[in-house]
C-alpha positions in Angstrom: -17.9 22.9 18.3 -15.8 21.9 15.3 -13.5 18.9 15.5 -9.8 19.6 15.2 -7.9 18.0 12.3 -4.3 17.2 13.3 -1.3 15.2 12.1 0.6 13.1 14.6 3.7 11.0 14.2 3.7 7.3 15.1 6.3 5.0 16.6 7.2 3.5 13.2 8.0 6.8 11.6 4.8 7.3 9.6 2.0 9.8 10.3 -1.7 9.6 11.2 -4.3 12.2 10.4 -7.0 12.6 13.1 -10.4 14.4 13.2 -11.1 14.8 16.9 -10.3 11.4 18.4 -11.0 9.5 15.2 -8.1 8.3 13.1 -8.9 9.0 9.5 -5.8 7.6 7.8 -2.5 6.2 8.9 0.8 5.0 7.4 1.5 8.2 5.5 4.7 10.2 5.0 4.7 13.6 6.6 4.2 15.3 3.2 1.2 13.0 2.4 -0.3 13.6 5.9 0.0 17.4 5.6 -1.5 17.4 2.1 -4.4 15.2 3.3 -4.9 17.6 6.3 -4.9 20.6 4.0 -7.5 19.0 1.7 -9.8 18.3 4.6 -9.4 21.9 5.9 -10.1 23.1 2.3 -13.3 21.0 2.2 -14.4 22.3 5.5 -13.9 25.9 4.5 -15.8 25.3 1.2 -18.7 23.8 3.1 -18.9 26.8 5.4 -18.8 29.4 2.6 
């Protein structure tokens, strides 16, 4: 089963990117977090192809 990559807001107004239950990176703006998430999703798709 593939681990879900998701972006969640934190109490201080920044965002954290998670893979499953593991926090990959934190302290990002929403735009940065969404771009990071998209880059991970793109890497995952390229690995499958």
